[in-house]
C-alpha positions in Angstrom: 217.8 191.3 80.2 215.6 192.8 82.3 213.0 190.9 84.5 209.8 192.3 86.5 208.0 191.1 89.4 204.1 190.9 89.6 201.8 189.4 92.3 199.1 187.0 90.6 195.8 186.9 92.5 193.1 184.4 92.4 190.2 184.1 95.1 186.6 181.7 95.8 184.6 182.2 98.7 186.8 179.1 100.4 190.2 179.5 98.7 192.8 181.3 98.1 196.1 182.0 95.6 198.6 184.9 95.6 201.9 184.1 93.7 205.0 186.3 92.7 206.2 185.9 90.0 209.4 186.8 88.5 209.3 187.6 84.7 210.8 189.5 81.4 210.7 193.1 81.3 207.3 193.5 78.4 205.5 190.3 80.0 201.2 190.5 79.7 198.4 189.5 81.7 198.5 186.7 80.4 201.9 185.8 80.6 201.8 186.4 84.4 199.0 184.4 84.8 200.3 181.4 83.1 203.6 181.6 85.3 201.3 181.6 88.2 200.1 178.3 87.6 197.1 179.4 89.4 195.4 176.8 86.6 196.8 173.7 88.0 195.8 174.5 91.5 192.3 175.3 90.3 191.2 173.3 87.5 187.7 173.2 88.2 187.5 177.2 86.7 187.9 178.3 83.3 190.6 181.0 83.5 189.8 181.9 80.1 186.8 183.6 80.5 186.8 185.4 84.0 188.1 189.1 83.6 191.3 190.3 84.8 192.6 193.2 86.5 195.4 195.2 87.7 195.0 196.7 91.0 191.3 196.6 90.2 191.5 198.7 87.1 190.1 196.0 84.0 192.8 195.1 81.5 192.7 193.2 78.8 195.0 189.7 78.4 197.3 191.6 76.2 198.1 194.3 78.9 202.4 195.1 79.3 203.2 194.8 83.3 205.9 196.8 85.0 207.5 196.2 87.8 205.3 195.5 91.3 202.5 195.2 89.5 199.2 192.7 91.1 197.2 190.6 88.3 193.7 190.3 89.9 191.4 187.7 88.5 188.3 188.3 88.4 185.3 185.3 89.3 182.1 185.6 88.5 179.7 186.7 90.6 176.8 184.4 92.0 174.4 187.2 92.3 174.9 190.6 90.8 175.2 192.9 94.0 172.1 195.0 92.5 169.9 192.3 92.4 171.1 191.1 96.3 169.8 194.2 97.5 166.9 194.0 95.9 165.5 190.3 97.2 167.3 191.8 100.9 164.9 194.7 100.5 162.5 193.2 100.1 162.6 190.7 103.4 163.3 193.8 105.6 167.4 193.3 105.9 169.9 195.5 104.4 173.9 194.6 103.2 175.3 194.2 106.7 172.6 192.2 108.3 170.3 194.4 110.0 166.6 194.4 110.1 165.2 197.7 108.6 162.1 198.4 111.2 
């Protein structure tokens, strides 16, 4: 039976995990996440509710993977980027940390 090799990536602000796994051909995103054991590394995270993607493109957990794919588990943002920019603008700052004159 043919096999594929993929990476599974998940990161918090202070901790990241990249795991390479070998799966049977026809494996899905869900299969890769389960094989990576990332749920055991981050037991405080409910990974089932987080969005997932392959190489930065949002996909479903049933998406069939190809050899060399990179599965990404996206954590929830603490603050929407547009809201963060709006709040910074109110104080005269920018996303880069500079102060507007």
